[in-house]
N, CA, C, O and CB atoms as a CASP TS submission, in Angstrom:
PFRMAT TS
TARGET T0000
AUTHOR 0000-0000-0000
METHOD Language model
MODEL 1
PARENT N/A
ATOM      1  N   MET     1       0.766  -1.156   0.176  1.00  0.00           N
ATOM      2  CA  MET     1       0.182  -0.006   0.109  1.00  0.00           C
ATOM      3  C   MET     1       1.054   1.215  -0.074  1.00  0.00           C
ATOM      4  O   MET     1       2.257   1.143   0.176  1.00  0.00           O
ATOM      5  CB  MET     1      -0.546   0.084   1.170  1.00  0.00           C
ATOM      6  N   MET     2       0.466   2.389  -0.524  1.00  0.00           N
ATOM      7  CA  MET     2       0.834   3.693  -0.444  1.00  0.00           C
ATOM      8  C   MET     2       1.081   4.268   1.275  1.00  0.00           C
ATOM      9  O   MET     2       0.134   4.201   2.058  1.00  0.00           O
ATOM     10  CB  MET     2      -0.371   4.480  -1.263  1.00  0.00           C
ATOM     11  N   SER     3       2.019   4.649   1.585  1.00  0.00           N
ATOM     12  CA  SER     3       2.285   5.186   2.958  1.00  0.00           C
ATOM     13  C   SER     3       1.882   6.605   2.681  1.00  0.00           C
ATOM     14  O   SER     3       2.318   6.956   1.584  1.00  0.00           O
ATOM     15  CB  SER     3       3.875   5.003   3.541  1.00  0.00           C
ATOM     16  N   GLY     4       1.140   7.625   3.352  1.00  0.00           N
ATOM     17  CA  GLY     4       1.267   8.723   3.529  1.00  0.00           C
ATOM     18  C   GLY     4       2.317   9.736   3.587  1.00  0.00           C
ATOM     19  O   GLY     4       2.076  10.942   3.656  1.00  0.00           O
ATOM     20  N   TYR     5       3.835   9.073   3.549  1.00  0.00           N
ATOM     21  CA  TYR     5       5.063   9.460   3.360  1.00  0.00           C
ATOM     22  C   TYR     5       6.071   9.261   2.070  1.00  0.00           C
ATOM     23  O   TYR     5       7.136   8.653   1.968  1.00  0.00           O
ATOM     24  CB  TYR     5       5.529   8.975   4.322  1.00  0.00           C
ATOM     25  N   LEU     6       5.469   9.854   1.340  1.00  0.00           N
ATOM     26  CA  LEU     6       6.487   8.821  -0.111  1.00  0.00           C
ATOM     27  C   LEU     6       7.306   9.526  -0.191  1.00  0.00           C
ATOM     28  O   LEU     6       7.811   9.329  -1.297  1.00  0.00           O
ATOM     29  CB  LEU     6       5.978   8.498  -1.803  1.00  0.00           C
ATOM     30  N   THR     7       8.061  10.663   0.551  1.00  0.00           N
ATOM     31  CA  THR     7       9.545  11.040   0.459  1.00  0.00           C
ATOM     32  C   THR     7      10.318  10.781   1.952  1.00  0.00           C
ATOM     33  O   THR     7      11.535  10.797   2.135  1.00  0.00           O
ATOM     34  CB  THR     7       9.656  12.726  -0.006  1.00  0.00           C
ATOM     35  N   GLY     8       9.332  10.554   2.897  1.00  0.00           N
ATOM     36  CA  GLY     8      10.212  10.366   4.150  1.00  0.00           C
ATOM     37  C   GLY     8       9.787  11.992   5.273  1.00  0.00           C
ATOM     38  O   GLY     8      10.206  12.214   6.409  1.00  0.00           O
ATOM     39  N   LYS     9       9.065  12.669   4.619  1.00  0.00           N
ATOM     40  CA  LYS     9       8.492  13.825   5.468  1.00  0.00           C
ATOM     41  C   LYS     9       7.580  13.864   5.375  1.00  0.00           C
ATOM     42  O   LYS     9       7.033  13.253   4.457  1.00  0.00           O
ATOM     43  CB  LYS     9       8.741  14.942   5.400  1.00  0.00           C
ATOM     44  N   SER    10       6.625  14.871   6.590  1.00  0.00           N
ATOM     45  CA  SER    10       4.967  14.950   6.748  1.00  0.00           C
ATOM     46  C   SER    10       4.940  15.763   5.598  1.00  0.00           C
ATOM     47  O   SER    10       5.705  16.561   5.056  1.00  0.00           O
ATOM     48  CB  SER    10       4.168  15.668   8.245  1.00  0.00           C
ATOM     49  N   ALA    11       3.294  15.094   5.309  1.00  0.00           N
ATOM     50  CA  ALA    11       2.491  15.759   4.172  1.00  0.00           C
ATOM     51  C   ALA    11       2.096  16.991   4.363  1.00  0.00           C
ATOM     52  O   ALA    11       1.657  17.619   3.400  1.00  0.00           O
ATOM     53  CB  ALA    11       1.358  15.119   3.847  1.00  0.00           C
ATOM     54  N   ASN    12       2.165  17.539   5.546  1.00  0.00           N
ATOM     55  CA  ASN    12       2.177  19.223   5.477  1.00  0.00           C
ATOM     56  C   ASN    12       3.122  19.966   5.481  1.00  0.00           C
ATOM     57  O   ASN    12       3.106  21.131   5.876  1.00  0.00           O
ATOM     58  CB  ASN    12       1.638  19.817   6.358  1.00  0.00           C
ATOM     59  N   ILE    13       4.382  19.158   4.883  1.00  0.00           N
ATOM     60  CA  ILE    13       5.175  19.913   4.978  1.00  0.00           C
ATOM     61  C   ILE    13       4.798  20.880   3.156  1.00  0.00           C
ATOM     62  O   ILE    13       4.385  20.406   2.098  1.00  0.00           O
ATOM     63  CB  ILE    13       6.685  18.997   5.405  1.00  0.00           C
ATOM     64  N   GLY    14       5.098  22.007   3.446  1.00  0.00           N
ATOM     65  CA  GLY    14       4.688  22.764   1.986  1.00  0.00           C
ATOM     66  C   GLY    14       3.572  23.409   2.195  1.00  0.00           C
ATOM     67  O   GLY    14       3.277  24.320   1.421  1.00  0.00           O
ATOM     68  N   GLY    15       2.622  23.040   3.403  1.00  0.00           N
ATOM     69  CA  GLY    15       1.457  23.564   3.458  1.00  0.00           C
ATOM     70  C   GLY    15       0.357  23.012   2.644  1.00  0.00           C
ATOM     71  O   GLY    15      -0.794  23.408   2.461  1.00  0.00           O
ATOM     72  N   GLU    16       1.039  21.957   2.188  1.00  0.00           N
ATOM     73  CA  GLU    16      -0.402  21.018   1.502  1.00  0.00           C
ATOM     74  C   GLU    16      -0.593  19.811   2.084  1.00  0.00           C
ATOM     75  O   GLU    16       0.364  19.044   2.192  1.00  0.00           O
ATOM     76  CB  GLU    16      -0.316  20.572  -0.111  1.00  0.00           C
ATOM     77  N   ARG    17      -1.755  19.491   2.508  1.00  0.00           N
ATOM     78  CA  ARG    17      -2.267  17.968   3.140  1.00  0.00           C
ATOM     79  C   ARG    17      -1.942  17.104   1.973  1.00  0.00           C
ATOM     80  O   ARG    17      -2.003  17.709   0.903  1.00  0.00           O
ATOM     81  CB  ARG    17      -4.086  17.799   3.585  1.00  0.00           C
ATOM     82  N   ARG    18      -1.693  16.151   1.916  1.00  0.00           N
ATOM     83  CA  ARG    18      -1.598  15.109   1.305  1.00  0.00           C
ATOM     84  C   ARG    18      -2.965  14.224   1.161  1.00  0.00           C
ATOM     85  O   ARG    18      -3.309  13.541   2.125  1.00  0.00           O
ATOM     86  CB  ARG    18      -0.579  14.501   1.915  1.00  0.00           C
ATOM     87  N   ARG    19      -3.866  14.232  -0.218  1.00  0.00           N
ATOM     88  CA  ARG    19      -5.472  13.645   0.138  1.00  0.00           C
ATOM     89  C   ARG    19      -5.368  11.872  -0.751  1.00  0.00           C
ATOM     90  O   ARG    19      -4.865  11.497  -1.810  1.00  0.00           O
ATOM     91  CB  ARG    19      -7.111  15.079  -0.873  1.00  0.00           C
ATOM     92  N   TYR    20      -6.066  11.239   0.265  1.00  0.00           N
ATOM     93  CA  TYR    20      -6.096   9.989  -0.359  1.00  0.00           C
ATOM     94  C   TYR    20      -7.393  10.172  -1.601  1.00  0.00           C
ATOM     95  O   TYR    20      -8.050  11.158  -1.267  1.00  0.00           O
ATOM     96  CB  TYR    20      -6.382   8.729   0.907  1.00  0.00           C
ATOM     97  N   THR    21      -7.881   9.645  -2.711  1.00  0.00           N
ATOM     98  CA  THR    21      -8.749  10.029  -3.232  1.00  0.00           C
ATOM     99  C   THR    21      -9.281   8.612  -4.290  1.00  0.00           C
ATOM    100  O   THR    21      -8.332   7.926  -4.671  1.00  0.00           O
ATOM    101  CB  THR    21      -8.287  11.386  -3.791  1.00  0.00           C
ATOM    102  N   VAL    22     -10.567   8.187  -4.731  1.00  0.00           N
ATOM    103  CA  VAL    22     -10.934   7.015  -4.873  1.00  0.00           C
ATOM    104  C   VAL    22     -11.052   7.341  -6.170  1.00  0.00           C
ATOM    105  O   VAL    22     -11.650   8.408  -6.307  1.00  0.00           O
ATOM    106  CB  VAL    22     -11.992   6.441  -4.103  1.00  0.00           C
ATOM    107  N   ILE    23     -10.599   6.662  -7.526  1.00  0.00           N
ATOM    108  CA  ILE    23     -11.084   6.574  -8.567  1.00  0.00           C
ATOM    109  C   ILE    23     -11.590   6.037  -9.111  1.00  0.00           C
ATOM    110  O   ILE    23     -11.986   5.197  -8.303  1.00  0.00           O
ATOM    111  CB  ILE    23     -10.788   6.661  -8.990  1.00  0.00           C
ATOM    112  N   GLU    24     -12.177   5.657 -10.458  1.00  0.00           N
ATOM    113  CA  GLU    24     -12.391   4.718 -11.106  1.00  0.00           C
ATOM    114  C   GLU    24     -11.499   4.672 -12.397  1.00  0.00           C
ATOM    115  O   GLU    24     -11.333   5.575 -13.216  1.00  0.00           O
ATOM    116  CB  GLU    24     -13.684   4.708 -11.270  1.00  0.00           C
ATOM    117  N   LYS    25     -11.031   3.565 -12.387  1.00  0.00           N
ATOM    118  CA  LYS    25     -10.251   2.985 -13.904  1.00  0.00           C
ATOM    119  C   LYS    25     -11.026   1.826 -13.989  1.00  0.00           C
ATOM    120  O   LYS    25     -11.754   1.331 -13.129  1.00  0.00           O
ATOM    121  CB  LYS    25      -8.394   2.558 -13.930  1.00  0.00           C
ATOM    122  N   PRO    26     -10.632   1.211 -15.857  1.00  0.00           N
ATOM    123  CA  PRO    26     -10.880   0.313 -16.272  1.00  0.00           C
ATOM    124  C   PRO    26     -11.701  -0.768 -15.865  1.00  0.00           C
ATOM    125  O   PRO    26     -12.865  -1.140 -16.016  1.00  0.00           O
ATOM    126  CB  PRO    26     -10.103   0.130 -16.454  1.00  0.00           C
ATOM    127  N   ASP    27     -10.096  -1.334 -14.982  1.00  0.00           N
ATOM    128  CA  ASP    27     -10.438  -2.588 -14.170  1.00  0.00           C
ATOM    129  C   ASP    27     -11.301  -2.651 -12.879  1.00  0.00           C
ATOM    130  O   ASP    27     -11.932  -3.661 -12.569  1.00  0.00           O
ATOM    131  CB  ASP    27      -9.253  -3.115 -13.790  1.00  0.00           C
ATOM    132  N   GLY    28     -11.289  -1.644 -12.234  1.00  0.00           N
ATOM    133  CA  GLY    28     -12.444  -0.837 -10.827  1.00  0.00           C
ATOM    134  C   GLY    28     -11.881  -0.212 -10.621  1.00  0.00           C
ATOM    135  O   GLY    28     -11.118   0.295 -11.443  1.00  0.00           O
ATOM    136  N   TRP    29     -11.961   0.200  -9.037  1.00  0.00           N
ATOM    137  CA  TRP    29     -11.843   0.823  -8.136  1.00  0.00           C
ATOM    138  C   TRP    29     -10.527   1.089  -7.368  1.00  0.00           C
ATOM    139  O   TRP    29     -10.137   0.317  -6.491  1.00  0.00           O
ATOM    140  CB  TRP    29     -12.627   0.396  -7.580  1.00  0.00           C
ATOM    141  N   CYS    30      -9.648   2.551  -7.837  1.00  0.00           N
ATOM    142  CA  CYS    30      -8.557   2.474  -6.592  1.00  0.00           C
ATOM    143  C   CYS    30      -8.607   3.592  -5.807  1.00  0.00           C
ATOM    144  O   CYS    30      -9.609   4.263  -5.562  1.00  0.00           O
ATOM    145  CB  CYS    30      -7.065   2.362  -7.018  1.00  0.00           C
ATOM    146  N   VAL    31      -7.332   3.793  -5.366  1.00  0.00           N
ATOM    147  CA  VAL    31      -6.994   4.798  -4.271  1.00  0.00           C
ATOM    148  C   VAL    31      -5.921   5.154  -4.835  1.00  0.00           C
ATOM    149  O   VAL    31      -4.963   4.484  -5.218  1.00  0.00           O
ATOM    150  CB  VAL    31      -6.824   4.382  -2.787  1.00  0.00           C
ATOM    151  N   SER    32      -6.186   6.563  -4.877  1.00  0.00           N
ATOM    152  CA  SER    32      -5.211   7.734  -5.699  1.00  0.00           C
ATOM    153  C   SER    32      -4.179   8.679  -4.813  1.00  0.00           C
ATOM    154  O   SER    32      -4.830   9.312  -3.982  1.00  0.00           O
ATOM    155  CB  SER    32      -6.272   8.886  -6.477  1.00  0.00           C
ATOM    156  N   LEU    33      -3.107   8.893  -4.762  1.00  0.00           N
ATOM    157  CA  LEU    33      -2.350   9.766  -4.049  1.00  0.00           C
ATOM    158  C   LEU    33      -1.412  10.627  -4.669  1.00  0.00           C
ATOM    159  O   LEU    33      -0.241  10.282  -4.511  1.00  0.00           O
ATOM    160  CB  LEU    33      -1.754   9.134  -3.212  1.00  0.00           C
ATOM    161  N   ASN    34      -1.602  11.625  -5.312  1.00  0.00           N
ATOM    162  CA  ASN    34      -0.033  12.524  -6.300  1.00  0.00           C
ATOM    163  C   ASN    34      -0.020  11.533  -7.027  1.00  0.00           C
ATOM    164  O   ASN    34       0.822  10.636  -7.015  1.00  0.00           O
ATOM    165  CB  ASN    34       1.802  12.913  -5.556  1.00  0.00           C
ATOM    166  N   GLY    35      -1.174  11.650  -7.870  1.00  0.00           N
ATOM    167  CA  GLY    35      -1.146  10.431  -9.443  1.00  0.00           C
ATOM    168  C   GLY    35      -0.624   8.985  -9.273  1.00  0.00           C
ATOM    169  O   GLY    35      -0.476   8.410 -10.351  1.00  0.00           O
ATOM    170  N   MET    36      -0.363   8.383  -8.362  1.00  0.00           N
ATOM    171  CA  MET    36      -0.534   7.005  -8.115  1.00  0.00           C
ATOM    172  C   MET    36      -1.180   6.258  -7.366  1.00  0.00           C
ATOM    173  O   MET    36      -1.334   6.490  -6.167  1.00  0.00           O
ATOM    174  CB  MET    36       0.212   6.645  -7.935  1.00  0.00           C
ATOM    175  N   THR    37      -1.590   5.378  -7.899  1.00  0.00           N
ATOM    176  CA  THR    37      -2.622   4.727  -7.788  1.00  0.00           C
ATOM    177  C   THR    37      -2.231   3.123  -6.862  1.00  0.00           C
ATOM    178  O   THR    37      -1.085   2.675  -6.848  1.00  0.00           O
ATOM    179  CB  THR    37      -3.172   4.643  -9.338  1.00  0.00           C
ATOM    180  N   THR    38      -3.339   2.468  -6.185  1.00  0.00           N
ATOM    181  CA  THR    38      -3.168   1.259  -5.716  1.00  0.00           C
ATOM    182  C   THR    38      -3.968   0.009  -7.057  1.00  0.00           C
ATOM    183  O   THR    38      -4.130   0.233  -8.257  1.00  0.00           O
ATOM    184  CB  THR    38      -3.925   1.333  -4.037  1.00  0.00           C
ATOM    185  N   GLY    39      -4.267  -1.056  -6.396  1.00  0.00           N
ATOM    186  CA  GLY    39      -4.404  -1.924  -7.645  1.00  0.00           C
ATOM    187  C   GLY    39      -5.586  -1.737  -7.635  1.00  0.00           C
ATOM    188  O   GLY    39      -5.849  -0.644  -7.134  1.00  0.00           O
ATOM    189  N   ALA    40      -6.719  -2.469  -8.056  1.00  0.00           N
ATOM    190  CA  ALA    40      -7.903  -2.132  -8.591  1.00  0.00           C
ATOM    191  C   ALA    40      -8.583  -2.879  -7.420  1.00  0.00           C
ATOM    192  O   ALA    40      -7.883  -3.789  -6.976  1.00  0.00           O
ATOM    193  CB  ALA    40      -8.205  -2.557 -10.177  1.00  0.00           C
ATOM    194  N   PHE    41     -10.054  -2.675  -6.674  1.00  0.00           N
ATOM    195  CA  PHE    41     -10.898  -2.642  -6.031  1.00  0.00           C
ATOM    196  C   PHE    41     -11.989  -3.250  -6.313  1.00  0.00           C
ATOM    197  O   PHE    41     -12.465  -2.548  -7.205  1.00  0.00           O
ATOM    198  CB  PHE    41     -11.009  -1.747  -5.834  1.00  0.00           C
ATOM    199  N   PRO    42     -12.753  -4.171  -6.116  1.00  0.00           N
ATOM    200  CA  PRO    42     -13.715  -4.763  -6.055  1.00  0.00           C
ATOM    201  C   PRO    42     -15.115  -3.623  -6.876  1.00  0.00           C
ATOM    202  O   PRO    42     -15.761  -3.683  -7.922  1.00  0.00           O
ATOM    203  CB  PRO    42     -13.747  -5.205  -4.455  1.00  0.00           C
ATOM    204  N   ASN    43     -15.060  -2.762  -5.810  1.00  0.00           N
ATOM    205  CA  ASN    43     -16.132  -1.827  -5.324  1.00  0.00           C
ATOM    206  C   ASN    43     -15.929  -0.548  -5.029  1.00  0.00           C
ATOM    207  O   ASN    43     -15.197  -0.433  -4.045  1.00  0.00           O
ATOM    208  CB  ASN    43     -16.651  -2.230  -4.298  1.00  0.00           C
ATOM    209  N   ARG    44     -16.274   0.428  -5.473  1.00  0.00           N
ATOM    210  CA  ARG    44     -16.086   1.637  -5.007  1.00  0.00           C
ATOM    211  C   ARG    44     -16.551   1.586  -3.292  1.00  0.00           C
ATOM    212  O   ARG    44     -16.816   2.704  -2.851  1.00  0.00           O
ATOM    213  CB  ARG    44     -16.951   2.664  -5.992  1.00  0.00           C
ATOM    214  N   ALA    45     -16.621   0.959  -2.744  1.00  0.00           N
ATOM    215  CA  ALA    45     -17.309   1.076  -1.145  1.00  0.00           C
ATOM    216  C   ALA    45     -15.553   0.192  -0.586  1.00  0.00           C
ATOM    217  O   ALA    45     -15.239   0.746   0.467  1.00  0.00           O
ATOM    218  CB  ALA    45     -19.512  -0.238  -0.773  1.00  0.00           C
ATOM    219  N   ALA    46     -14.975  -0.386  -0.785  1.00  0.00           N
ATOM    220  CA  ALA    46     -13.906  -1.058  -0.729  1.00  0.00           C
ATOM    221  C   ALA    46     -12.636  -0.455  -0.531  1.00  0.00           C
ATOM    222  O   ALA    46     -11.776  -0.446   0.350  1.00  0.00           O
ATOM    223  CB  ALA    46     -13.889  -1.683  -1.678  1.00  0.00           C
ATOM    224  N   ALA    47     -12.879   0.239  -2.084  1.00  0.00           N
ATOM    225  CA  ALA    47     -11.481   1.650  -2.305  1.00  0.00           C
ATOM    226  C   ALA    47     -12.008   2.920  -1.082  1.00  0.00           C
ATOM    227  O   ALA    47     -11.032   3.616  -0.802  1.00  0.00           O
ATOM    228  CB  ALA    47     -11.570   2.693  -4.560  1.00  0.00           C
ATOM    229  N   ALA    48     -12.848   3.212  -0.580  1.00  0.00           N
ATOM    230  CA  ALA    48     -13.199   4.052   0.392  1.00  0.00           C
ATOM    231  C   ALA    48     -12.777   4.088   1.815  1.00  0.00           C
ATOM    232  O   ALA    48     -12.423   5.028   2.527  1.00  0.00           O
ATOM    233  CB  ALA    48     -14.302   3.980   0.389  1.00  0.00           C
ATOM    234  N   THR    49     -12.973   2.197   2.154  1.00  0.00           N
ATOM    235  CA  THR    49     -12.312   2.153   3.210  1.00  0.00           C
ATOM    236  C   THR    49     -10.934   1.973   3.525  1.00  0.00           C
ATOM    237  O   THR    49     -10.260   2.330   4.491  1.00  0.00           O
ATOM    238  CB  THR    49     -12.784   1.498   3.674  1.00  0.00           C
ATOM    239  N   VAL    50     -10.668   1.329   2.475  1.00  0.00           N
ATOM    240  CA  VAL    50      -8.666   2.014   2.035  1.00  0.00           C
ATOM    241  C   VAL    50      -8.406   2.849   2.020  1.00  0.00           C
ATOM    242  O   VAL    50      -7.255   2.975   2.439  1.00  0.00           O
ATOM    243  CB  VAL    50      -7.878   2.001   0.924  1.00  0.00           C
ATOM    244  N   ALA    51      -9.052   4.087   1.608  1.00  0.00           N
ATOM    245  CA  ALA    51      -8.500   5.350   1.519  1.00  0.00           C
ATOM    246  C   ALA    51      -8.835   5.782   2.738  1.00  0.00           C
ATOM    247  O   ALA    51      -7.987   6.604   3.087  1.00  0.00           O
ATOM    248  CB  ALA    51      -8.925   6.209   0.423  1.00  0.00           C
ATOM    249  N   ARG    52      -9.453   5.670   3.355  1.00  0.00           N
ATOM    250  CA  ARG    52     -10.235   6.334   4.409  1.00  0.00           C
ATOM    251  C   ARG    52      -9.010   5.823   5.468  1.00  0.00           C
ATOM    252  O   ARG    52      -8.482   6.582   6.280  1.00  0.00           O
ATOM    253  CB  ARG    52     -12.065   5.753   4.677  1.00  0.00           C
ATOM    254  N   SER    53      -8.763   4.815   5.352  1.00  0.00           N
ATOM    255  CA  SER    53      -7.650   4.055   6.717  1.00  0.00           C
ATOM    256  C   SER    53      -6.556   4.621   6.109  1.00  0.00           C
ATOM    257  O   SER    53      -5.865   4.953   7.072  1.00  0.00           O
ATOM    258  CB  SER    53      -7.429   2.052   6.968  1.00  0.00           C
ATOM    259  N   LEU    54      -5.906   4.972   5.007  1.00  0.00           N
ATOM    260  CA  LEU    54      -4.142   5.236   4.940  1.00  0.00           C
ATOM    261  C   LEU    54      -4.709   6.871   5.153  1.00  0.00           C
ATOM    262  O   LEU    54      -3.739   7.597   5.372  1.00  0.00           O
ATOM    263  CB  LEU    54      -2.929   4.699   3.020  1.00  0.00           C
ATOM    264  N   GLN    55      -5.903   7.572   5.147  1.00  0.00           N
ATOM    265  CA  GLN    55      -5.590   8.909   5.568  1.00  0.00           C
ATOM    266  C   GLN    55      -5.502   8.975   6.574  1.00  0.00           C
ATOM    267  O   GLN    55      -4.544   9.620   6.999  1.00  0.00           O
ATOM    268  CB  GLN    55      -6.227   9.795   5.319  1.00  0.00           C
ATOM    269  N   HIS    56      -6.413   8.373   7.512  1.00  0.00           N
ATOM    270  CA  HIS    56      -6.339   8.293   9.217  1.00  0.00           C
ATOM    271  C   HIS    56      -4.966   8.004   9.608  1.00  0.00           C
ATOM    272  O   HIS    56      -4.544   8.448  10.675  1.00  0.00           O
ATOM    273  CB  HIS    56      -7.309   7.056   9.924  1.00  0.00           C
ATOM    274  N   GLN    57      -4.097   7.173   8.706  1.00  0.00           N
ATOM    275  CA  GLN    57      -2.744   6.837   9.318  1.00  0.00           C
ATOM    276  C   GLN    57      -1.559   7.983   9.083  1.00  0.00           C
ATOM    277  O   GLN    57      -0.646   8.485   9.738  1.00  0.00           O
ATOM    278  CB  GLN    57      -2.253   5.418   8.658  1.00  0.00           C
ATOM    279  N   ALA    58      -2.125   8.092   7.759  1.00  0.00           N
ATOM    280  CA  ALA    58      -1.139   9.817   7.462  1.00  0.00           C
ATOM    281  C   ALA    58      -1.291  10.844   8.518  1.00  0.00           C
ATOM    282  O   ALA    58      -0.511  11.429   9.269  1.00  0.00           O
ATOM    283  CB  ALA    58      -1.737  10.823   5.980  1.00  0.00           C
ATOM    284  N   ASP    59      -2.408  10.855   8.339  1.00  0.00           N
ATOM    285  CA  ASP    59      -2.866  12.398   9.531  1.00  0.00           C
ATOM    286  C   ASP    59      -2.507  12.236  10.776  1.00  0.00           C
ATOM    287  O   ASP    59      -2.023  13.172  11.413  1.00  0.00           O
ATOM    288  CB  ASP    59      -4.553  12.780   9.814  1.00  0.00           C
ATOM    289  N   ASN    60      -2.705  10.940  11.338  1.00  0.00           N
ATOM    290  CA  ASN    60      -2.023  10.376  12.965  1.00  0.00           C
ATOM    291  C   ASN    60      -0.416  10.885  13.083  1.00  0.00           C
ATOM    292  O   ASN    60       0.033  11.694  13.894  1.00  0.00           O
ATOM    293  CB  ASN    60      -1.984   8.304  13.094  1.00  0.00           C
ATOM    294  N   LEU    61       0.433  10.035  11.842  1.00  0.00           N
ATOM    295  CA  LEU    61       1.692  10.490  11.220  1.00  0.00           C
ATOM    296  C   LEU    61       2.124  12.056  11.286  1.00  0.00           C
ATOM    297  O   LEU    61       3.202  12.454  11.728  1.00  0.00           O
ATOM    298  CB  LEU    61       1.589  10.107   9.796  1.00  0.00           C
ATOM    299  N   ASN    62       1.099  12.860  10.772  1.00  0.00           N
ATOM    300  CA  ASN    62       1.557  13.978  10.591  1.00  0.00           C
ATOM    301  C   ASN    62       1.298  14.962  11.860  1.00  0.00           C
ATOM    302  O   ASN    62       1.871  16.003  12.178  1.00  0.00           O
ATOM    303  CB  ASN    62       1.027  14.393   9.371  1.00  0.00           C
ATOM    304  N   HIS    63       0.313  14.313  12.420  1.00  0.00           N
ATOM    305  CA  HIS    63       0.331  14.982  14.431  1.00  0.00           C
ATOM    306  C   HIS    63       1.767  14.957  15.074  1.00  0.00           C
ATOM    307  O   HIS    63       2.483  15.883  15.457  1.00  0.00           O
ATOM    308  CB  HIS    63      -0.715  13.700  15.787  1.00  0.00           C
ATOM    309  N   VAL    64       1.990  13.339  15.068  1.00  0.00           N
ATOM    310  CA  VAL    64       3.083  12.888  15.703  1.00  0.00           C
ATOM    311  C   VAL    64       4.821  13.851  15.152  1.00  0.00           C
ATOM    312  O   VAL    64       5.788  14.259  15.794  1.00  0.00           O
ATOM    313  CB  VAL    64       2.975  11.115  15.292  1.00  0.00           C
ATOM    314  N   TYR    65       4.556  13.856  14.106  1.00  0.00           N
ATOM    315  CA  TYR    65       6.048  14.731  13.206  1.00  0.00           C
ATOM    316  C   TYR    65       5.713  16.562  13.792  1.00  0.00           C
ATOM    317  O   TYR    65       6.490  17.310  14.386  1.00  0.00           O
ATOM    318  CB  TYR    65       5.817  14.571  10.615  1.00  0.00           C
ATOM    319  N   GLU    66       4.545  16.777  13.422  1.00  0.00           N
ATOM    320  CA  GLU    66       4.504  18.247  13.685  1.00  0.00           C
ATOM    321  C   GLU    66       4.456  18.517  15.179  1.00  0.00           C
ATOM    322  O   GLU    66       4.471  19.740  15.319  1.00  0.00           O
ATOM    323  CB  GLU    66       3.269  18.908  12.992  1.00  0.00           C
ATOM    324  N   ARG    67       4.396  17.801  16.552  1.00  0.00           N
ATOM    325  CA  ARG    67       4.377  17.393  17.882  1.00  0.00           C
ATOM    326  C   ARG    67       6.166  17.794  17.788  1.00  0.00           C
ATOM    327  O   ARG    67       6.689  18.835  18.187  1.00  0.00           O
ATOM    328  CB  ARG    67       3.687  15.558  18.267  1.00  0.00           C
ATOM    329  N   LYS    68       6.789  16.712  17.192  1.00  0.00           N
ATOM    330  CA  LYS    68       8.330  16.649  17.522  1.00  0.00           C
ATOM    331  C   LYS    68       8.961  17.689  16.783  1.00  0.00           C
ATOM    332  O   LYS    68      10.186  17.593  16.863  1.00  0.00           O
ATOM    333  CB  LYS    68       9.037  15.268  17.152  1.00  0.00           C
ATOM    334  N   SER    69       8.464  18.909  15.905  1.00  0.00           N
ATOM    335  CA  SER    69       9.119  19.699  15.365  1.00  0.00           C
ATOM    336  C   SER    69       8.835  21.180  15.784  1.00  0.00           C
ATOM    337  O   SER    69       9.232  22.177  15.181  1.00  0.00           O
ATOM    338  CB  SER    69       8.986  19.418  14.135  1.00  0.00           C
ATOM    339  N   HIS    70       8.029  21.146  16.997  1.00  0.00           N
ATOM    340  CA  HIS    70       8.022  22.169  17.406  1.00  0.00           C
ATOM    341  C   HIS    70       8.633  22.117  18.704  1.00  0.00           C
ATOM    342  O   HIS    70       8.747  23.143  19.374  1.00  0.00           O
ATOM    343  CB  HIS    70       6.903  22.628  17.300  1.00  0.00           C
TER
END
């Protein structure tokens, strides 16, 4: 799966938060981040569940990073 840290830095660096989105592809529904996508899921609900989980994990990691950097 894609991590919330593509470069090892916080997703908030540069002022923009990374957002996981669900997109439809010819072979099914995928989770997308910065133009990268996961493999296809059988339905939109499954992809949305994974996107929410990844976003939650990334947001939690961002909070840890922000606390350490202050």
